[in-house]
N, CA, C and O of each residue as an XYZ file, in Angstrom:
776
protein
N      14.418    -12.708    -15.904
C      14.731    -11.682    -16.867
C      14.010    -10.398    -16.484
O      12.863    -10.423    -16.037
N      14.689     -9.290    -16.663
C      14.094     -7.992    -16.358
C      13.313     -7.499    -17.556
O      13.780     -7.594    -18.691
N      12.125     -6.972    -17.308
C      11.284     -6.403    -18.362
C      10.725     -5.114    -17.825
O      10.009     -5.121    -16.824
N      11.032     -4.010    -18.466
C      10.579     -2.688    -18.026
C      11.033     -2.399    -16.603
O      10.336     -1.711    -15.857
N      12.205     -2.922    -16.218
C      12.744     -2.632    -14.905
C      12.206     -3.524    -13.796
O      12.598     -3.355    -12.641
N      11.327     -4.462    -14.104
C      10.752     -5.322    -13.076
C      11.152     -6.755    -13.340
O      11.347     -7.151    -14.489
N      11.274     -7.535    -12.276
C      11.549     -8.953    -12.411
C      10.223     -9.655    -12.664
O       9.306     -9.576    -11.846
N      10.125    -10.333    -13.782
C       8.898    -11.055    -14.110
C       8.848    -12.336    -13.288
O       9.886    -12.910    -12.957
N       7.645    -12.780    -12.961
C       7.505    -14.014    -12.199
C       7.757    -15.228    -13.079
O       8.286    -16.235    -12.606
N       7.388    -15.147    -14.350
C       7.658    -16.220    -15.293
C       8.542    -15.642    -16.403
O       8.028    -14.977    -17.302
N       9.882    -15.883    -16.362
C      10.765    -15.263    -17.338
C      10.435    -15.682    -18.759
O      10.032    -16.817    -19.016
N      10.614    -14.753    -19.662
C      10.419    -15.036    -21.078
C      11.635    -15.781    -21.601
O      12.750    -15.553    -21.133
N      11.433    -16.661    -22.557
C      12.582    -17.297    -23.184
C      13.238    -16.292    -24.108
O      12.630    -15.276    -24.448
N      14.492    -16.562    -24.528
C      15.204    -15.631    -25.401
C      14.464    -15.412    -26.706
O      14.461    -14.302    -27.239
N      13.834    -16.461    -27.230
C      13.108    -16.297    -28.489
C      11.866    -15.438    -28.295
O      11.503    -14.663    -29.180
N      11.194    -15.575    -27.111
C      10.030    -14.738    -26.825
C      10.426    -13.284    -26.658
O       9.710    -12.388    -27.106
N      11.565    -13.040    -26.014
C      11.992    -11.674    -25.741
C      12.265    -10.907    -27.022
O      12.069     -9.692    -27.064
N      12.710    -11.583    -28.057
C      13.012    -10.880    -29.303
C      11.768    -10.633    -30.131
O      11.748     -9.722    -30.959
N      10.708    -11.445    -29.919
C       9.504    -11.270    -30.727
C       8.424    -10.475    -30.006
O       7.482     -9.998    -30.639
N       8.549    -10.325    -28.682
C       7.526     -9.612    -27.916
C       7.771     -8.107    -28.008
O       8.848     -7.648    -27.628
N       6.818     -7.332    -28.494
C       7.005     -5.882    -28.516
C       6.851     -5.298    -27.121
O       6.111     -5.836    -26.297
N       7.549     -4.197    -26.853
C       7.450     -3.502    -25.573
C       6.258     -2.554    -25.654
O       6.425     -1.340    -25.770
N       5.034     -3.130    -25.592
C       3.845     -2.340    -25.882
C       3.025     -1.935    -24.665
O       2.090     -1.146    -24.797
N       3.343     -2.443    -23.507
C       2.515     -2.111    -22.364
C       3.231     -2.316    -21.055
O       4.382     -2.751    -21.024
N       2.539     -1.999    -19.961
C       3.147     -2.136    -18.643
C       3.468     -3.583    -18.303
O       2.845     -4.513    -18.814
N       4.446     -3.750    -17.436
C       4.827     -5.088    -16.994
C       3.736     -5.683    -16.109
O       2.834     -4.981    -15.653
N       3.834     -6.971    -15.879
C       2.878     -7.639    -14.989
C       2.952     -7.040    -13.585
O       1.927     -6.856    -12.929
N       4.165     -6.737    -13.129
C       4.330     -6.175    -11.786
C       3.674     -4.803    -11.688
O       3.052     -4.487    -10.674
N       3.803     -3.993    -12.723
C       3.167     -2.673    -12.726
C       1.651     -2.836    -12.627
O       0.998     -2.146    -11.844
N       1.100     -3.740    -13.415
C      -0.355     -3.968    -13.397
C      -0.790     -4.473    -12.028
O      -1.844     -4.079    -11.530
N       0.010     -5.338    -11.414
C      -0.319     -5.859    -10.082
C      -0.350     -4.699     -9.072
O      -1.296     -4.575     -8.294
N       0.682     -3.860     -9.090
C       0.717     -2.707     -8.183
C      -0.461     -1.770     -8.453
O      -1.114     -1.295     -7.524
N      -0.721     -1.512     -9.728
C      -1.810     -0.633    -10.144
C      -3.137     -1.130     -9.572
O      -3.930     -0.343     -9.056
N      -3.369     -2.415     -9.665
C      -4.607     -3.011     -9.166
C      -4.685     -2.906     -7.643
O      -5.747     -2.619     -7.092
N      -3.568     -3.136     -6.970
C      -3.556     -3.140     -5.507
C      -3.830     -1.760     -4.909
O      -4.365     -1.675     -3.803
N      -3.482     -0.684     -5.601
C      -3.619      0.653     -5.007
C      -4.955      1.324     -5.301
O      -5.188      2.440     -4.835
N      -5.827      0.690     -6.048
C      -7.057      1.358     -6.466
C      -7.902      1.848     -5.295
O      -8.375      2.985     -5.320
N      -8.100      1.037     -4.288
C      -8.934      1.457     -3.152
C      -8.274      2.607     -2.394
O      -8.932      3.594     -2.068
N      -6.978      2.483     -2.112
C      -6.261      3.541     -1.391
C      -6.283      4.840     -2.192
O      -6.407      5.924     -1.621
N      -6.165      4.730     -3.497
C      -6.187      5.916     -4.356
C      -7.565      6.576     -4.311
O      -7.670      7.797     -4.193
N      -8.608      5.772     -4.404
C      -9.979      6.292     -4.313
C     -10.193      7.002     -2.973
O     -10.760      8.093     -2.923
N      -9.732      6.368     -1.889
C      -9.916      6.944     -0.559
C      -9.124      8.234     -0.382
O      -9.523      9.096      0.401
N      -8.017      8.382     -1.090
C      -7.259      9.628     -0.988
C      -7.898     10.734     -1.826
O      -7.683     11.915     -1.553
N      -8.669     10.373     -2.827
C      -9.358     11.364     -3.670
C     -10.633     11.863     -2.980
O     -10.970     13.043     -3.080
N     -11.327     10.983     -2.293
C     -12.642     11.299     -1.706
C     -12.693     12.600     -0.903
O     -13.625     13.381     -1.093
N     -11.726     12.866     -0.012
C     -11.848     14.102      0.778
C     -11.682     15.379     -0.052
O     -11.991     16.470      0.429
N     -11.208     15.259     -1.264
C     -10.926     16.442     -2.077
C     -12.019     16.765     -3.088
O     -11.916     17.747     -3.823
N     -13.066     15.943     -3.127
C     -14.171     16.185     -4.061
C     -15.488     16.147     -3.293
O     -15.519     15.843     -2.100
N     -16.572     16.460     -3.996
C     -17.866     16.600     -3.310
C     -18.606     15.302     -3.078
O     -19.359     15.188     -2.110
N     -18.411     14.318     -3.944
C     -19.252     13.122     -3.845
C     -18.481     11.878     -4.291
O     -17.446     11.982     -4.949
N     -18.996     10.708     -3.927
C     -18.364      9.474     -4.397
C     -18.315      9.379     -5.926
O     -17.349      8.857     -6.482
N     -19.351      9.880     -6.604
C     -19.321      9.804     -8.073
C     -18.233     10.716     -8.632
O     -17.610     10.379     -9.639
N     -17.991     11.865     -7.998
C     -16.883     12.725     -8.415
C     -15.550     12.002     -8.198
O     -14.658     12.061     -9.045
N     -15.427     11.327     -7.066
C     -14.187     10.594     -6.773
C     -13.955      9.497     -7.811
O     -12.828      9.284     -8.257
N     -15.022      8.808     -8.191
C     -14.891      7.768     -9.221
C     -14.460      8.365    -10.550
O     -13.625      7.792    -11.251
N     -15.027      9.515    -10.899
C     -14.653     10.171    -12.157
C     -13.179     10.580    -12.136
O     -12.455     10.359    -13.107
N     -12.744     11.173    -11.034
C     -11.340     11.579    -10.920
C     -10.434     10.354    -10.947
O      -9.382     10.373    -11.586
N     -10.835      9.297    -10.263
C     -10.034      8.063    -10.262
C      -9.877      7.525    -11.682
O      -8.785      7.114    -12.073
N     -10.957      7.526    -12.448
C     -10.868      7.054    -13.837
C      -9.887      7.904    -14.643
O      -9.070      7.372    -15.395
N      -9.970      9.213    -14.483
C      -9.053     10.105    -15.198
C      -7.610      9.876    -14.746
O      -6.690      9.842    -15.564
N      -7.427      9.722    -13.443
C      -6.082      9.470    -12.908
C      -5.541      8.142    -13.441
O      -4.366      8.043    -13.796
N      -6.398      7.127    -13.496
C      -5.966      5.821    -14.004
C      -5.509      5.905    -15.459
O      -4.535      5.257    -15.842
N      -6.200      6.690    -16.261
C      -5.799      6.869    -17.657
C      -4.391      7.467    -17.715
O      -3.541      7.008    -18.478
N      -4.160      8.489    -16.904
C      -2.838      9.133    -16.886
C      -1.777      8.156    -16.381
O      -0.699      8.055    -16.967
N      -2.075      7.436    -15.297
C      -1.121      6.479    -14.726
C      -0.728      5.440    -15.768
O       0.452      5.136    -15.940
N      -1.721      4.902    -16.456
C      -1.424      3.871    -17.455
C      -0.679      4.440    -18.662
O       0.141      3.749    -19.266
N      -0.960      5.696    -19.014
C      -0.228      6.315    -20.118
C       1.211      6.637    -19.743
O       2.084      6.675    -20.611
N       1.467      6.868    -18.461
C       2.800      7.267    -18.010
C       3.548      6.124    -17.337
O       4.511      6.378    -16.613
N       3.148      4.900    -17.546
C       3.734      3.782    -16.823
C       5.246      3.709    -16.973
O       5.925      3.266    -16.047
N       5.787      4.123    -18.094
C       7.239      4.072    -18.287
C       7.974      5.060    -17.387
O       9.170      4.894    -17.147
N       7.286      6.086    -16.884
C       7.925      7.106    -16.048
C       8.074      6.677    -14.588
O       8.815      7.299    -13.827
N       7.370      5.612    -14.200
C       7.492      5.148    -12.820
C       8.863      4.526    -12.613
O       9.315      3.712    -13.419
N       9.523      4.916    -11.522
C      10.841      4.389    -11.164
C      10.665      3.173    -10.260
O      10.275      3.323     -9.102
N      10.944      1.973    -10.766
C      10.812      0.781     -9.922
C      11.616      0.942     -8.635
O      12.727      1.471     -8.642
N      11.043      0.483     -7.551
C      11.687      0.589     -6.253
C      11.241      1.809     -5.468
O      11.460      1.886     -4.259
N      10.608      2.775     -6.154
C      10.091      3.939     -5.438
C       8.662      3.633     -4.987
O       8.128      2.565     -5.284
N       8.055      4.564     -4.278
C       6.738      4.353     -3.684
C       5.654      4.508     -4.760
O       5.344      5.621     -5.184
N       5.097      3.404     -5.184
C       4.108      3.403     -6.262
C       2.851      4.182     -5.868
O       2.330      4.966     -6.661
N       2.367      3.966     -4.646
C       1.148      4.652     -4.217
C       1.362      6.161     -4.171
O       0.484      6.921     -4.578
N       2.514      6.601     -3.682
C       2.798      8.040     -3.641
C       2.831      8.621     -5.055
O       2.336      9.723     -5.288
N       3.410      7.883     -5.987
C       3.461      8.329     -7.386
C       2.041      8.468     -7.947
O       1.718      9.459     -8.602
N       1.204      7.467     -7.683
C      -0.187      7.510     -8.154
C      -0.964      8.627     -7.479
O      -1.776      9.288     -8.127
N      -0.734      8.851     -6.198
C      -1.442      9.922     -5.492
C      -1.071     11.294     -6.044
O      -1.920     12.181     -6.122
N       0.188     11.473     -6.426
C       0.602     12.758     -7.002
C      -0.152     13.007     -8.312
O      -0.588     14.127     -8.575
N      -0.301     11.976     -9.121
C      -1.057     12.093    -10.372
C      -2.525     12.374    -10.065
O      -3.141     13.235    -10.693
N      -3.082     11.648     -9.101
C      -4.492     11.833     -8.746
C      -4.741     13.244     -8.225
O      -5.777     13.837     -8.523
N      -3.808     13.786     -7.452
C      -3.965     15.142     -6.929
C      -4.079     16.141     -8.079
O      -4.918     17.041     -8.045
N      -3.238     15.981     -9.090
C      -3.321     16.872    -10.257
C      -4.660     16.705    -10.969
O      -5.242     17.678    -11.450
N      -5.139     15.476    -11.031
C      -6.434     15.233    -11.673
C      -7.582     15.848    -10.878
O      -8.572     16.289    -11.461
N      -7.457     15.882     -9.546
C      -8.473     16.545     -8.724
C      -8.533     18.027     -9.093
O      -9.617     18.585     -9.261
N      -7.368     18.660     -9.219
C      -7.348     20.086     -9.562
C      -7.895     20.319    -10.969
O      -8.594     21.304    -11.205
N      -7.586     19.429    -11.897
C      -8.159     19.552    -13.254
C      -9.676     19.413    -13.205
O     -10.400     20.166    -13.856
N     -10.142     18.455    -12.435
C     -11.576     18.231    -12.288
C     -12.250     19.481    -11.710
O     -13.309     19.897    -12.179
N     -11.633     20.063    -10.705
C     -12.203     21.263    -10.082
C     -12.250     22.423    -11.069
O     -13.215     23.187    -11.083
N     -11.211     22.559    -11.898
C     -11.222     23.638    -12.897
C     -12.304     23.393    -13.949
O     -12.984     24.332    -14.364
N     -12.470     22.151    -14.381
C     -13.508     21.827    -15.369
C     -14.904     22.084    -14.826
O     -15.825     22.430    -15.566
N     -15.038     21.909    -13.533
C     -16.353     22.036    -12.897
C     -16.439     23.298    -12.057
O     -17.096     23.311    -11.016
N     -15.780     24.356    -12.503
C     -15.735     25.596    -11.732
C     -17.117     26.192    -11.501
O     -17.319     26.927    -10.535
N     -18.077     25.880    -12.382
C     -19.426     26.432    -12.237
C     -20.163     25.843    -11.027
O     -21.130     26.428    -10.539
N     -19.700     24.683    -10.550
C     -20.303     24.098     -9.366
C     -19.773     24.811     -8.132
O     -18.662     25.341     -8.138
N     -20.550     24.819     -7.109
C     -20.112     25.457     -5.875
C     -18.939     24.654     -5.307
O     -19.048     23.449     -5.078
N     -17.828     25.336     -5.086
C     -16.661     24.702     -4.488
C     -16.640     25.083     -3.010
O     -16.507     26.256     -2.660
N     -16.769     24.096     -2.167
C     -16.815     24.372     -0.736
C     -15.446     24.748     -0.176
O     -15.362     25.471      0.817
N     -14.388     24.270     -0.795
C     -13.031     24.550     -0.333
C     -12.208     25.083     -1.494
O     -12.356     24.616     -2.623
N     -11.342     26.056     -1.232
C     -10.514     26.572     -2.316
C      -9.304     25.666     -2.538
O      -9.063     24.740     -1.764
N      -8.552     25.936     -3.593
C      -7.440     25.066     -3.975
C      -6.348     24.995     -2.913
O      -5.713     23.951     -2.764
N      -6.112     26.076     -2.171
C      -5.098     26.049     -1.118
C      -5.468     25.045     -0.026
O      -4.616     24.298      0.455
N      -6.727     25.036      0.352
C      -7.187     24.086      1.364
C      -7.109     22.666      0.805
O      -6.734     21.734      1.516
N      -7.461     22.507     -0.453
C      -7.382     21.184     -1.084
C      -5.935     20.682     -1.090
O      -5.686     19.498     -0.866
N      -4.997     21.573     -1.344
C      -3.579     21.207     -1.338
C      -3.156     20.747      0.055
O      -2.427     19.764      0.192
N      -3.610     21.453      1.082
C      -3.293     21.056      2.460
C      -3.870     19.673      2.786
O      -3.216     18.856      3.434
N      -5.089     19.424      2.333
C      -5.706     18.110      2.558
C      -4.895     17.029      1.863
O      -4.618     15.983      2.449
N      -4.515     17.277      0.623
C      -3.732     16.297     -0.137
C      -2.399     16.016      0.553
O      -1.964     14.866      0.622
N      -1.750     17.063      1.064
C      -0.471     16.877      1.762
C      -0.650     16.069      3.036
O       0.187     15.226      3.358
N      -1.734     16.318      3.766
C      -1.999     15.576      5.004
C      -2.248     14.098      4.698
O      -1.774     13.222      5.422
N      -2.982     13.829      3.639
C      -3.225     12.436      3.236
C      -1.903     11.755      2.923
O      -1.689     10.606      3.310
N      -1.015     12.453      2.225
C       0.287     11.891      1.863
C       1.130     11.629      3.113
O       1.781     10.588      3.210
N       1.126     12.559      4.068
C       1.879     12.371      5.315
C       1.387     11.135      6.057
O       2.185     10.335      6.546
N       0.069     10.986      6.137
C      -0.487      9.831      6.841
C      -0.118      8.536      6.141
O       0.135      7.526      6.798
N      -0.085      8.554      4.821
C       0.306      7.357      4.073
C       1.750      7.000      4.368
O       2.083      5.821      4.495
N       2.616      8.006      4.478
C       4.019      7.751      4.811
C       4.135      7.184      6.215
O       4.949      6.291      6.450
N       3.324      7.691      7.172
C       3.330      7.160      8.527
C       2.937      5.689      8.538
O       3.568      4.880      9.220
N       1.908      5.343      7.793
C       1.455      3.952      7.734
C       2.563      3.071      7.162
O       2.822      1.985      7.679
N       3.213      3.534      6.102
C       4.295      2.752      5.491
C       5.458      2.598      6.470
O       6.039      1.517      6.565
N       5.805      3.657      7.197
C       6.883      3.574      8.188
C       6.504      2.569      9.280
O       7.331      1.748      9.676
N       5.270      2.628      9.765
C       4.815      1.685     10.789
C       4.878      0.247     10.264
O       5.281     -0.662     10.990
N       4.486      0.044      9.028
C       4.522     -1.300      8.450
C       5.953     -1.830      8.395
O       6.204     -2.981      8.753
N       6.899     -0.989      7.945
C       8.306     -1.414      7.866
C       8.851     -1.742      9.251
O       9.552     -2.739      9.425
N       8.534     -0.909     10.232
C       9.019     -1.146     11.597
C       8.414     -2.427     12.156
O       9.114     -3.217     12.789
N       7.117     -2.639     11.926
C       6.482     -3.871     12.399
C       7.149     -5.091     11.770
O       7.420     -6.073     12.461
N       7.415     -5.039     10.464
C       8.052     -6.181      9.802
C       9.438     -6.448     10.388
O       9.829     -7.603     10.553
N      10.186     -5.377     10.703
C      11.499     -5.545     11.308
C      11.370     -6.144     12.702
O      12.124     -7.048     13.064
N      10.421     -5.648     13.484
C      10.208     -6.190     14.830
C       9.792     -7.662     14.768
O      10.239     -8.472     15.580
N       8.943     -8.000     13.811
C       8.551     -9.403     13.641
C       9.757    -10.278     13.337
O       9.868    -11.391     13.851
N      10.659     -9.776     12.503
C      11.834    -10.572     12.117
C      12.774    -10.799     13.298
O      13.600    -11.711     13.257
N      12.663     -9.985     14.350
C      13.522    -10.111     15.530
C      12.971    -11.103     16.560
O      13.660    -11.452     17.518
N      11.750    -11.548     16.363
C      11.164    -12.527     17.277
C      11.854    -13.876     17.126
O      12.446    -14.179     16.090
N      11.765    -14.683     18.190
C      12.249    -16.057     18.101
C      11.399    -16.796     17.053
O      10.235    -16.459     16.840
N      11.978    -17.777     16.423
C      11.288    -18.518     15.351
C       9.963    -19.116     15.820
O       8.983    -19.020     15.082
N       9.875    -19.735     17.020
C       8.566    -20.268     17.449
C       7.501    -19.174     17.578
O       6.330    -19.403     17.275
N       7.917    -17.974     18.032
C       6.964    -16.866     18.144
C       6.534    -16.389     16.758
O       5.362    -16.084     16.536
N       7.487    -16.328     15.827
C       7.148    -15.948     14.452
C       6.161    -16.946     13.861
O       5.203    -16.563     13.189
N       6.401    -18.220     14.114
C       5.515    -19.258     13.576
C       4.109    -19.136     14.157
O       3.123    -19.319     13.443
N       4.015    -18.831     15.444
C       2.707    -18.670     16.080
C       1.964    -17.488     15.457
O       0.768    -17.587     15.185
N       2.652    -16.385     15.233
C       2.039    -15.207     14.597
C       1.604    -15.549     13.167
O       0.510    -15.180     12.740
N       2.465    -16.254     12.436
C       2.100    -16.648     11.060
C       0.839    -17.500     11.053
O      -0.075    -17.271     10.261
N       0.801    -18.471     11.933
C      -0.380    -19.346     11.973
C      -1.641    -18.554     12.305
O      -2.690    -18.766     11.697
N      -1.537    -17.647     13.267
C      -2.726    -16.911     13.719
C      -3.199    -15.868     12.705
O      -4.400    -15.735     12.467
N      -2.257    -15.126     12.103
C      -2.666    -13.985     11.288
C      -2.526    -14.225      9.788
O      -3.354    -13.740      9.017
N      -1.525    -14.942      9.364
C      -1.372    -15.178      7.928
C      -2.455    -16.116      7.421
O      -3.023    -15.897      6.351
N      -2.732    -17.137      8.172
C      -3.745    -18.097      7.751
C      -5.142    -17.643      8.117
O      -6.122    -18.192      7.614
N      -5.252    -16.647      8.987
C      -6.558    -16.098      9.352
C      -7.411    -17.031     10.176
O      -8.639    -16.995     10.094
N      -6.771    -17.865     10.967
C      -7.535    -18.779     11.810
C      -7.634    -18.200     13.214
O      -6.889    -17.284     13.562
N      -8.529    -18.715     14.006
C      -8.707    -18.237     15.372
C      -7.628    -18.822     16.279
O      -6.936    -19.776     15.922
N      -7.506    -18.221     17.463
C      -6.564    -18.746     18.452
C      -6.902    -20.166     18.857
O      -6.008    -20.984     19.073
N      -8.197    -20.464     18.961
C      -8.612    -21.827     19.311
C      -8.178    -22.823     18.236
O      -7.738    -23.929     18.550
N      -8.302    -22.427     16.968
C      -7.891    -23.314     15.875
C      -6.382    -23.534     15.878
O      -5.913    -24.641     15.612
N      -5.617    -22.479     16.180
C      -4.159    -22.609     16.272
C      -3.811    -23.568     17.403
O      -2.944    -24.429     17.250
N      -4.489    -23.416     18.537
C      -4.249    -24.308     19.679
C      -4.507    -25.752     19.280
O      -3.733    -26.645     19.626
N      -5.586    -25.981     18.558
C      -5.912    -27.326     18.101
C      -4.834    -27.857     17.152
O      -4.422    -29.011     17.264
N      -4.376    -27.008     16.213
C      -3.323    -27.409     15.276
C      -2.037    -27.795     16.010
O      -1.360    -28.753     15.637
N      -1.713    -27.033     17.058
C      -0.463    -27.251     17.787
C      -0.595    -28.268     18.916
O       0.404    -28.689     19.499
N      -1.831    -28.662     19.220
C      -2.047    -29.586     20.329
C      -1.767    -28.941     21.684
O      -1.347    -29.613     22.626
N      -2.002    -27.647     21.770
C      -1.781    -26.896     23.014
C      -3.120    -26.446     23.569
O      -4.089    -26.326     22.820
N      -3.190    -26.197     24.857
C      -4.416    -25.615     25.414
C      -4.637    -24.210     24.837
O      -3.680    -23.465     24.627
N      -5.880    -23.863     24.588
C      -6.201    -22.564     23.998
C      -5.697    -21.427     24.881
O      -5.181    -20.432     24.372
N      -5.839    -21.561     26.192
C      -5.393    -20.531     27.113
C      -3.888    -20.261     26.942
O      -3.449    -19.111     26.986
N      -3.124    -21.309     26.750
C      -1.677    -21.182     26.562
C      -1.349    -20.410     25.286
O      -0.448    -19.572     25.273
N      -2.087    -20.700     24.217
C      -1.866    -20.007     22.939
C      -2.227    -18.534     23.078
O      -1.484    -17.673     22.608
N      -3.356    -18.230     23.715
C      -3.759    -16.837     23.895
C      -2.753    -16.073     24.765
O      -2.466    -14.905     24.503
N      -2.215    -16.736     25.805
C      -1.203    -16.083     26.631
C       0.061    -15.797     25.810
O       0.657    -14.727     25.933
N       0.460    -16.755     24.979
C       1.643    -16.563     24.130
C       1.415    -15.431     23.134
O       2.297    -14.598     22.922
N       0.240    -15.401     22.528
C      -0.067    -14.327     21.570
C      -0.057    -12.966     22.255
O       0.440    -11.992     21.689
N      -0.600    -12.888     23.469
C      -0.590    -11.635     24.222
C       0.828    -11.187     24.533
O       1.149    -10.006     24.406
N       1.687    -12.135     24.943
C       3.083    -11.817     25.230
C       3.792    -11.309     23.979
O       4.540    -10.333     24.034
N       3.555    -11.974     22.855
C       4.198    -11.576     21.594
C       3.710    -10.191     21.163
O       4.507     -9.361     20.726
N       2.415     -9.942     21.283
C       1.873     -8.619     20.920
C       2.506     -7.517     21.766
O       2.845     -6.449     21.256
N       2.665     -7.787     23.077
C       3.303     -6.796     23.951
C       4.756     -6.555     23.533
O       5.223     -5.416     23.542
N       5.467     -7.620     23.167
C       6.856     -7.476     22.712
C       6.913     -6.650     21.419
O       7.773     -5.781     21.273
N       6.000     -6.923     20.489
C       5.983     -6.177     19.233
C       5.652     -4.704     19.478
O       6.261     -3.814     18.884
N       4.686     -4.461     20.353
C       4.311     -3.085     20.665
C       5.484     -2.331     21.280
O       5.752     -1.188     20.910
N       6.177     -2.961     22.212
C       7.331     -2.317     22.847
C       8.450     -2.076     21.828
O       9.079     -1.018     21.839
N       8.692     -3.024     20.974
C       9.707     -2.873     19.919
C       9.352     -1.695     19.018
O      10.209     -0.869     18.703
N       8.100     -1.618     18.607
C       7.666     -0.532     17.731
C       7.772      0.821     18.436
O       8.207      1.802     17.834
N       7.376      0.875     19.708
C       7.483      2.137     20.456
C       8.931      2.615     20.535
O       9.211      3.799     20.345
N       9.861      1.676     20.819
C      11.267      2.053     20.882
C      11.763      2.578     19.534
O      12.455      3.593     19.461
N      11.386      1.853     18.455
C      11.847      2.233     17.110
C      11.254      3.585     16.699
O      11.960      4.409     16.117
N       9.988      3.823     16.988
C       9.366      5.105     16.634
C       9.958      6.242     17.452
O      10.145      7.344     16.936
N      10.254      5.986     18.724
C      10.846      7.023     19.576
C      12.246      7.398     19.101
O      12.695      8.529     19.287
N      12.930      6.434     18.484
C      14.284      6.713     17.980
C      14.259      7.134     16.524
O      15.304      7.176     15.874
N      13.080      7.446     16.001
C      12.977      7.906     14.600
C      13.013      6.773     13.601
O      13.270      7.005     12.419
N      12.763      5.548     14.044
C      12.745      4.403     13.138
C      14.063      3.682     13.054
O      14.167      2.676     12.352
N      15.094      4.170     13.760
C      16.404      3.520     13.714
C      16.366      2.214     14.479
O      15.546      2.031     15.379
N      17.260      1.306     14.113
C      17.306      0.005     14.774
C      18.064      0.058     16.077
O      18.195     -0.959     16.758
């Protein structure tokens, strides 16, 4: 069942849906909100003077994000939406604290914020391309990558699990990494097209 535009992991029964008030963000919104906190803090840091200032701005941004949760469009970039709110909160913070020495003016701060956003888009594009390249691997290669990186075990442990010599597993991982790198280079050179 859809609730606030998101698919819930545990659907509500029809009787629950009629008695539950629409009083807060969905579970998915809260999950996304929690996941972006570090990235949001790191995007605020270059625009303020100190870590305590960044924490203060983050708290203010979080209040706004939670108050505006209904305005988020599911399927769009949640982190970008939160960063836009945080950027406005940075400017509000700077205006409130105008008596403090500002090392950079608002125009420079805007340029920094835009650069942070561009880099975030680059990371997201790289992640999507990597996932596509991974999906193009043969199933045994995908399984080897899953065992090594998803489970967080060492190459030696994977070799033991598979009953293969460690050297063989490391050679296979090196070959797969080279294939992924070449796939990503081709996709980036073509603007991300397949």
